[in-house]
N, C-alpha and C positions, 0 to 999 in steps of 0.2 A: 354521635347522635345528631340527626338533622331534624328540622321542624316537621318535615313530612312524615316522620316516624311517630309523631305525637297525635295522630288522628285529627289534625287540624284541617278544616274544610278549604277547598281550592281557592275561593276568593280571598281569604286571609293569607294563605300561602303566597298567592300572587302579590299581595300588598307587601308582605315581608321580603319577598324577592326584590321588589321595587326599592325597598329601603336598604337593600344590600345585606339582609340578615339570612343566614343559612343554618347556623348552629345555635341552639338555645344555650343560655347560661345555666349553671347548676340550679339556681332557684326556679328558673322557668321549666327545666326538665323535671324537677321534682313536684312542682305545683300544678302545672297545666293538666296532666291526666286526672288528678284528684278533683280539680274544680270542674272539669268536663263531666265527671261522674256525679256531680251535685253535692260533694262533701263540703262541710265547713273546713276552713284551713287557718292555722296559726303559723305565721312565717317570721323567722328571725333572720334578718338580712340587712347588711350595711348598705349605705348609699352606693350607687354605681354597680350594683349586682344584677340589674335588669328586672327588679320586682314589679315595676309599672306594667311591663309587657306580661309578666307572670299572671296578673289578674285581668288586664284589659282584653287579652286575646281570648281566653275562655269565656269571659263575659259576653263579648261580641258574638262568639260562636253560639252560645246558648240562646242569645237574643235572636239570632238569625234562624236558628232551628226551631224556634217557638217554645223552647223549654222554660223561658221566663214569661209567665202569663200574668196579665193584669186582671184582677177580679172586678175592676170598675171600668165599664165601657167608656166613661167620659174622662178617664185618667190613664194615659198611656205610660206614665212613668213607672219603670220596672227596675231600674238600677240606680243606686245612690253611692257615690264615692266621697268620703270626707277626707280632706287634706288640711294640714295645719296652716299653710301659707298660700298667699295669692300666687306666688311663683310656681309652687308645686301643683296647684290646681290648674293653672294655665298649661303647664308641661303635660299633665295627665290628659287634658283636653286635646292637646296637639297629638299625643300618642293615639288617642281614640280615633281622631281624624285620619291619621296615617294608616293604622292597622285595619280600619274599617272603610277605607276608600272605595272598596268594591261592593259595599253592602248598603242597604237602604235603611236608614234610621236617622233620628234627630237627637242631638245632645246639646246641653247648655252648661256653661261654666259660670258659677256665681261666687262672688267674693266681695269683701268690703273695700273701702277706700275709693270707690267710684260711685257715681249716681246710680240709683236703682232702676231708673226707667227702662234702660236697654235690657236689663236682666228680667224685669217684669214682662217685657214683650217676648223675650225668649221663652219664658215659662208658659205664656199664653199660647205659644206655638205647640204646646203639648209634646215635649221631648220624651224620648224613651230613656235617656240616661242624663243624670245630673251629677256634675262634679262641683263640690261646694266647700267653702270654709264654714266652720260651725256658726260663727256670729251672724253672718249675712243670711245663712240658711234659716236660722231662727227668726230673723227679722221678716223674711218673706213668708215664713209659716204663720207668723203672727198677723200678717196682712191678709192671710187666706190665699196667697198666690201659689204656695207650694203645699201639696198634700201628700203625705207619705204612706197612705193606706193601701197603695197598690205595689209597693216595693217587694221584689222577690230576690234581689241580689244586692247585698250591702257590703261595702268595703270601708274599713277604717285603716287609713294609711298613716305611717309615721306616728304611731300611738305614743311613743315616748316623748316626742316633741309636742304632741297635743297636751300631755301632762305638764311639761315644762312651761308651756304658754298659758296654763290655767284654763284649759278648755274642758276639763273633766266634767264639770256640772252641765255645760252645754251638750256634751256628748250624751250624757245620761238622759237629758230632756229629749233629744232627738231619737235615741234608741227606744224610748218609751212610746213614741208615736209610730214605730214600725210594726207591721203585722207580724205575729209570732211565726208564721210559716214562711221562712225565707232562708236563703243560703248566705252565709257570712264568711268574710275574709278579713283577717286581722294581721297587719304587718307592723313590726317594730324592730328598730335596729338593736335595742337592748331589751331585756326581759326581767327587770327587777320585780319585786313582789307586788308592788301596787299596780304595775302593768298586767301582771298575771291575774290579779283580782278583777281588773276591768275586763280582761279577755274572758274570764269565767262567766261573767254576766251576759256576754254577747254570744259566745260560741257554744255549739252543741256537738259533743263527741267529735272534736276537730282532728284532722290530720295535722301533725306537727312537722314542719320542715325548718331546717336551719342551714345556712351557708356562711362561710367566712366569719367565724366567731369574733365577737367584739374584742377579745383579748389578743387577737393576732392581727398585726398590721399587714397591709397589702404587701406581698413579697416583691412586687415589681416597683415599689417606691423606694428610692434612695433617700435616706433620712440623715440629716445633720443638725447638730445643736451648735448655736453660736452663743457663747457666754459673753454678756455685754452689760455695761451699766445702763440703767434706765434712761439717763439723759443722752446716751449715745445711740439709742436704737434707730432714730431717724437717720443719723449719719451712716450707720451700718447699712440700712436699707438702700440709701442712695448709692453707697459704694457697691453693693451687690448688683443693683440694677444697671450700674454703669460698667462693671467689670465682668459679670457673668453673662453667658449667652442665653438670656432669658427671653423667649418668644412672648410669653404672656404669663402673668402671675395673679393668682387670687390671694390677696393679703387679708388675714383675719385680724380684726380689731375687737377689743373687749367691749367697747361702748359705741353708741351711735355718734356721740360728739367726737370721740376719737377717730372714727372712720371719716367723718367730714374733714376734720383737721388734717389728717394724714393725706387724704386725696388733694386737699388744697395745697399742702406743702410740696407734694410731688409735681403738681401742675405748675407751681411757681418757678420750678427749676427746669421746666421743659420736658418732664416725663408725663405723658398723657395718662390721666387716671380718672376714674369715676368711683363714686361711693354708692352703696346700696344698703339700706337699713329700714327698719319698721316705721320711722317717722317721715319718710319720703312718700309722696303721693304715688299711686300706682303708675301714673304716666311717667313720672321721673324715674321710677325703678326700672320700667321697661326700656326707657331710652338709655339708661346707664348700661343695662344688660346687653342691649343691641350694639352699643358702641364697643363693648368689650368683645362680643362674639364676632363682629365684622373687622376687628383689628384697629379701630380708630382709637381705642383706649388700650394701652399696653397693660395697665394695672387696674384691677377691680378690688376696691377695699370694701369688706363686708363684715357684718356681725353674724354670729352663728345662726340666729333665727332667720335672717334675710337670705342666707346662703342655702338654707335647706330647700331642696327642690330645684336648685339651679343645675341645669344639665349642660355642660360645656364640653364639646368634643376637643380632643387634642390640647388639653390644658397642660402646659409644660411644668409649671411650678406652683406649689402652695407655700406661702410664707406665713408663719405664725408670728406676727409682730408682738402679740401677747400670747403667752401660754395659757390654755384654758385651765380652770380649776377643777374640771372633771376629766379624768383621763380618757373616758370613752369618747368625749368630744374631740380629743386629739386624733383618735383613730378615724372618726367620721370626717374630720377636716382633711387629713392627708389622703383619704379615699377619693377626694375630688380629682386628684391626678392619678395616673396609672390605672385608668378605668378600662374594663374589658380586656385585661391582659397587656395593655400598653405600658411602657415604662414612664416613670414620672419622678420628680424630685421635690422633696419637702424640706424647707429650711425653717428652723424654729429659733427665735431669740429668747434667751433666758437671763433675766437679771437676778439679783440676790434674793429679792422677795419671792420670786417664782420658783426657786429651787425645790421647795416641797412639792410643787405641782409636777416638776420634772421627775422627782423620785416616784411619785404615784404613777406616772406614765410608764416608767421603767418596770414597775411591778406588774402593771396590767399586761404589757406586751412581752414581759418575761425576757427582756434583753436591754442592754444599755445602748442608747443612740450615740454614735461617734460624735465627739466634740471637734469642731473645726476651729483651729487656732490661727491659721494663716490669714488673718485679716487685721487691719490697723486698730480695731476697737476691742480686741480680745480682753476680757476681764480675767485677771489672774486670781486664782483662789488659793488661799493658804492651804498647805498640805493638811494641817490639823483640822480644817473645815471639811475636808473630803471624807465622805463615809461611803464605803462600797455597798452596793445593793446586793443582798443575798437572795438568790432564787431557790427556794426549797422545792425539790422535785415533788414532794408530797406535802402540800400546804396543810393537810389535816393531821400530819404526824407531829406531835409536840412531845417533848420530854415528859415522861411520867403520866401521859394522858393517852387514852384510847380514842380513836376517831369517833365523833358523835354522828357523823353522816358521811356518805360516800360521794357527795356532790350531786348536782342535778344536771341532766343533759336533755336537750331537745333533740329527739331523733329526726 
């Protein structure tokens, strides 16, 4: 399948060719035709699957073809995309510029952590598309700078992270200001019950698409576990960075303070590192990201929320300095490498307290990650402590019970 088989107009095809794209990813192949037909869509897709292009390409085409019409002559704004983080909002804005390079439209990206004046000026330029984080959007709406009464295309991206970050009430306030006649797109890496309830309040008779289920790790990522005492994790990281052929590494820290401390420790021994997290200013975060992308920093230490939306080509390694307490987060993290079919490597450090997290990860991905023992800081575990993980082929079949449900699937 190539993009020209999806009925995409020539100016966008030319832009895709300029970007070096010829074949759509599965989420793009499944989503674009339905969105071009005007359907609402609910998509379940992990990071790195190409979902940004899956909604920006049809949005730009509908805009160019006049299918997205504003009912208010003084307000050209027809498309709104909500994103949970500044980094993701910026990335989406860059994608819109790239795919729409041969089209005539205006767009604005608004987010918190920076002065409002430039964003107010951008809104006064009467853009056709706005990409926004919820908090800053509500601020500008309260000032009367942004009005949503002309929106005909609405995207809620990374809905599960929106929920994690406490944006659910802000989203409901924003949705309440949208006109009822609109096309809706809803993307989330995971679809727990509370996310489904939110989707049900936004979508109308949606098409459901799903790729790379969260329970399956990217097959192109080589995964390893390093059992290590907590106080030896930094020594292990230094050993790996010195001994392994690591071009660049995205290192995940559980806390913002831990990310800063880790980056400082690496820099003190001559390993160029930068940290990125929610407490840093937007300028500092962009500088850190640019240093990592252009190779001036070999290591980028990040928290989960700050890393969401970071798009890094040819990332060789992901290192979990701390294991996440949610197994789905592990899958999202390692998906940062091995993107678009490329190979990648994920190393994860596990101390004694984190072993329950590791067990949960094994259950989710339905396999055990190999333990790498050939390093000087290996933590030996007593045989009595080891408990094998049992993978039941039918998780609903239990002794003496009949299955109460057959499981749910998003087609």
